[in-house]
C-alpha positions as CSV (number, residue, x, y, z in Angstrom):
1,X,311.6,459.4,-2.5
2,X,313.3,462.6,-3.5
3,X,312.5,465.8,-1.7
4,X,310.3,468.4,-3.4
5,X,312.5,471.0,-5.1
6,X,311.9,474.7,-4.2
7,X,312.0,478.0,-5.9
8,X,312.7,481.4,-4.2
9,X,310.2,484.2,-3.8
10,X,311.5,487.7,-4.5
11,X,312.1,487.9,-0.7
12,X,314.5,484.9,-0.9
13,X,312.1,482.5,0.9
14,X,312.1,479.1,-0.7
15,X,308.7,477.4,-1.5
16,X,307.9,474.0,-3.0
17,X,307.5,474.0,-6.8
18,X,304.7,471.4,-6.5
19,X,301.8,472.1,-4.2
20,X,298.2,471.2,-3.5
21,X,295.3,473.0,-5.2
22,X,291.9,473.1,-3.7
23,X,289.6,474.5,-6.5
24,X,286.5,472.4,-6.3
25,X,287.0,471.2,-2.8
26,X,284.4,471.8,-0.1
27,X,281.6,471.2,-2.6
28,X,279.9,467.8,-3.3
29,X,282.5,466.1,-5.5
30,X,283.6,463.8,-2.7
31,X,283.3,463.4,1.1
32,X,285.0,466.1,3.0
33,X,287.0,463.7,5.1
34,X,288.6,462.3,1.9
35,X,289.6,465.7,0.8
36,X,291.1,466.4,4.2
37,X,293.0,463.1,4.1
38,X,294.3,463.8,0.6
39,X,295.7,467.2,1.7
40,X,297.3,465.6,4.7
41,X,298.9,462.9,2.5
42,X,300.3,465.7,0.3
43,X,301.9,467.3,3.3
44,X,303.4,464.0,4.3
45,X,304.9,463.7,0.8
46,X,306.5,467.1,1.0
47,X,304.0,469.1,-1.0
48,X,303.7,471.7,1.7
49,X,302.3,474.6,-0.3
50,X,298.5,474.7,-0.3
51,X,296.6,477.1,-2.5
52,X,293.0,478.1,-1.7
53,X,290.6,481.0,-2.1
54,X,287.6,482.6,-0.4
55,X,285.7,482.0,-3.7
56,X,286.1,478.2,-3.7
57,X,282.8,476.7,-2.4
58,X,282.1,480.1,-0.8
59,X,284.8,479.4,1.9
60,X,284.2,475.7,2.0
61,X,287.6,474.9,0.6
62,X,289.2,477.0,3.2
63,X,287.4,475.0,5.9
64,X,288.8,471.8,4.3
65,X,292.3,473.3,4.4
66,X,291.8,474.3,8.0
67,X,291.0,470.8,9.0
68,X,294.0,469.4,7.0
69,X,296.5,471.8,8.6
70,X,295.2,471.6,12.2
71,X,298.1,470.8,14.4
72,X,300.7,471.2,11.7
73,X,300.4,474.8,10.6
74,X,304.1,475.5,10.8
75,X,304.8,472.9,8.1
76,X,302.6,474.6,5.6
77,X,303.1,477.5,3.2
78,X,299.5,478.7,2.9
79,X,298.3,480.7,-0.2
80,X,294.8,482.3,-0.2
81,X,293.0,484.8,-2.4
82,X,290.7,487.8,-2.0
83,X,287.9,488.3,-4.5
84,X,288.2,491.6,-6.5
85,X,284.7,492.6,-5.3
86,X,286.2,492.5,-1.7
87,X,289.5,494.1,-2.6
88,X,288.9,497.7,-1.3
89,X,291.0,499.0,1.7
90,X,288.4,497.8,4.3
91,X,287.0,494.9,2.2
92,X,290.4,493.2,1.9
93,X,291.0,493.3,5.6
94,X,287.6,492.0,6.4
95,X,287.9,489.2,3.8
96,X,291.3,488.2,5.1
97,X,290.0,488.1,8.7
98,X,287.0,485.9,7.6
99,X,289.4,483.6,5.7
100,X,291.7,483.3,8.7
101,X,288.7,482.2,10.8
102,X,287.7,479.5,8.3
103,X,291.3,478.4,8.0
104,X,291.7,478.2,11.8
105,X,295.0,480.1,11.7
106,X,296.4,483.5,12.6
107,X,298.3,484.1,9.3
108,X,298.3,483.6,5.6
109,X,301.8,483.2,4.0
110,X,300.9,484.5,0.6
111,X,297.7,486.5,-0.1
112,X,296.6,487.1,-3.7
113,X,294.2,489.4,-5.5
114,X,292.2,486.8,-7.4
115,X,291.8,488.8,-10.5
116,X,291.6,492.5,-11.5
117,X,288.3,494.1,-10.7
118,X,287.1,497.7,-10.4
119,X,289.0,498.6,-7.2
120,X,292.2,500.5,-8.0
121,X,295.4,498.5,-7.4
122,X,296.5,501.2,-4.9
123,X,293.7,500.5,-2.6
124,X,294.3,496.8,-2.5
125,X,298.1,497.4,-2.0
126,X,297.3,499.7,1.0
127,X,295.2,496.9,2.5
128,X,297.9,494.3,1.9
129,X,300.3,496.6,3.7
130,X,297.9,497.0,6.6
131,X,297.6,493.2,6.9
132,X,301.3,492.7,6.7
133,X,301.9,495.2,9.5
134,X,299.3,493.3,11.6
135,X,301.1,490.0,11.0
136,X,298.0,488.6,9.3
137,X,299.7,488.0,5.9
138,X,303.5,487.5,5.2
139,X,303.6,488.1,1.5
140,X,301.2,489.3,-1.2
141,X,300.7,488.7,-4.8
142,X,298.2,488.6,-7.7
143,X,296.4,486.2,-9.9
144,X,295.2,486.4,-13.5
145,X,297.1,489.6,-14.4
146,X,298.5,490.1,-17.9
147,X,301.8,491.8,-18.6
148,X,300.4,495.3,-18.9
149,X,298.6,494.8,-15.6
150,X,301.8,493.7,-14.0
151,X,303.7,496.7,-15.4
152,X,301.1,499.0,-14.0
153,X,301.2,497.2,-10.6
154,X,304.9,497.3,-10.1
155,X,305.0,501.0,-11.0
156,X,302.9,501.8,-7.9
157,X,304.4,502.6,-4.5
158,X,305.0,499.2,-2.9
159,X,304.1,497.3,-6.1
160,X,307.6,496.0,-6.6
161,X,307.0,493.7,-3.6
162,X,304.6,491.5,-5.6
163,X,305.6,487.9,-4.8
164,X,303.9,485.9,-7.5
165,X,301.4,485.9,-10.4
166,X,299.1,482.9,-10.4
167,X,297.9,482.2,-14.0
168,X,296.5,479.5,-16.2
169,X,299.2,477.4,-17.7
170,X,299.3,473.9,-19.2
171,X,300.3,472.4,-22.6
172,X,297.1,473.7,-24.2
173,X,297.4,477.2,-22.7
174,X,300.8,478.5,-23.6
175,X,300.1,482.1,-24.4
176,X,302.0,483.4,-21.3
177,X,305.2,482.0,-22.8
178,X,305.4,484.8,-25.3
179,X,305.7,487.8,-22.9
180,X,304.3,487.3,-19.4
181,X,306.6,484.4,-18.4
182,X,309.8,486.2,-19.7
183,X,308.7,489.4,-18.0
184,X,308.2,487.8,-14.6
185,X,311.4,485.7,-15.0
186,X,313.5,488.9,-15.7
187,X,312.2,490.3,-12.3
188,X,312.6,486.9,-10.5
189,X,308.8,486.8,-9.8
190,X,307.7,483.2,-9.8
191,X,304.6,482.2,-11.7
192,X,302.1,479.9,-10.1
193,X,300.4,477.6,-12.7
194,X,296.8,476.7,-12.0
195,X,294.8,474.0,-13.9
196,X,298.0,472.4,-15.1
197,X,296.1,469.4,-16.5
198,X,293.3,471.6,-17.9
199,X,290.8,470.1,-15.5
200,X,291.4,466.7,-17.0
201,X,290.6,467.6,-20.6
202,X,294.1,467.3,-21.8
203,X,294.7,463.8,-20.4
204,X,293.2,461.9,-23.4
205,X,295.4,463.5,-26.0
206,X,297.3,460.9,-27.9
207,X,300.6,462.8,-27.7
208,X,300.5,463.0,-23.9
209,X,299.5,459.3,-23.8
210,X,302.4,458.4,-26.1
211,X,305.0,460.3,-24.0
212,X,303.5,458.8,-20.8
213,X,303.8,455.3,-22.2
214,X,307.4,455.8,-23.1
215,X,308.3,456.9,-19.6
216,X,306.0,454.4,-17.8
217,X,304.2,457.5,-16.5
218,X,300.7,458.9,-16.7
219,X,299.4,461.7,-19.0
220,X,298.8,463.8,-15.9
221,X,302.4,463.4,-14.9
222,X,303.5,464.5,-18.4
223,X,301.3,467.6,-18.2
224,X,302.7,468.4,-14.7
225,X,306.3,467.8,-15.8
226,X,305.7,470.1,-18.8
227,X,304.9,473.0,-16.4
228,X,307.6,472.0,-13.9
229,X,310.3,472.1,-16.6
230,X,310.5,475.9,-16.4
231,X,312.5,477.4,-13.5
232,X,310.6,479.7,-11.3
233,X,307.3,477.9,-11.9
234,X,305.1,476.7,-9.0
235,X,302.5,474.1,-10.0
236,X,299.3,473.6,-8.0
237,X,297.1,470.7,-9.3
238,X,294.0,470.0,-7.3
239,X,294.5,466.9,-5.2
240,X,291.2,465.5,-4.0
241,X,292.0,461.9,-3.4
242,X,295.0,459.8,-2.3
243,X,295.6,458.3,-5.7
244,X,295.9,461.6,-7.5
245,X,298.1,463.1,-4.7
246,X,300.6,460.2,-5.2
247,X,300.3,460.5,-9.0
248,X,301.0,464.2,-8.9
249,X,303.9,463.7,-6.5
250,X,305.4,461.2,-9.0
251,X,305.6,463.9,-11.7
252,X,308.7,465.3,-10.0
253,X,310.6,462.1,-11.0
254,X,309.7,462.5,-14.7
255,X,312.2,464.3,-16.9
256,X,310.9,465.2,-20.4
257,X,313.6,464.8,-23.0
258,X,314.2,466.9,-26.2
259,X,312.0,464.5,-28.2
260,X,309.2,464.7,-25.8
261,X,309.3,468.5,-25.8
262,X,309.4,468.6,-29.6
263,X,306.4,466.3,-29.8
264,X,304.5,468.6,-27.4
265,X,305.5,471.7,-29.4
266,X,304.1,470.0,-32.5
267,X,300.9,469.1,-30.8
268,X,300.5,472.3,-28.9
269,X,302.5,475.0,-30.7
270,X,304.1,477.7,-28.6
271,X,302.9,481.3,-29.1
272,X,304.4,483.4,-31.9
273,X,302.6,486.6,-31.0
274,X,300.9,488.3,-28.1
275,X,297.6,486.8,-27.1
276,X,295.1,487.9,-24.4
277,X,295.6,486.2,-21.0
278,X,293.4,483.2,-20.7
279,X,291.4,482.4,-17.5
280,X,289.2,479.6,-16.2
């Protein structure tokens, strides 16, 4: 099996382009031990980036992640997120410390503002700097910010250190291709694509099914390969059971050709004008 390719953060640190999402974990979808086992399998297969958030199951997903990385923390690039309602100077620090406790670790590799709220960016950046100085986070970034938000952010003192923007991206959600993706690419800021299979809704589309059939692949692998085709994109599908983890990993071996991409463009036209950033 091939190794998982990497892409650099602005700092130069390389991270896997295919990771493990946890949105929906820690709830009642499946037994916790199966979710832990799925994450461990993902790590075994080289998908060593795990994304979680304090919001997911009110910290329950972080506890699942903590169980999965116990004894192998140094293998993992750990991404977590602070809620905008907690993103004040004091609130961010307190939220991070609570997340660290649930995760059972002393550090988060990449800590994101989950979306923009009422707290000024400057306050959150001050808190991120405090956490970095304390060694509790290594890098910081954002999620669900549109191009104008990113422009405002990087103009602030310290804002140029943003390491990623995690946004919704899949064949049915291509609005970011018009301006946000090019803007980030020009600044070598990787984009992290969440819900790359649109929470399963895209998988029954006949075009994805046809491409999958031609490549002896699955529609999910086609959707993941669509996002992975772009340099500087990190893709984080949720991986709640062993079958899906292996399926997701197999997407790295799928190469979409010009005909495939033309069929996807016809079915899901790329944007021709600016549209508001979509969120789930």
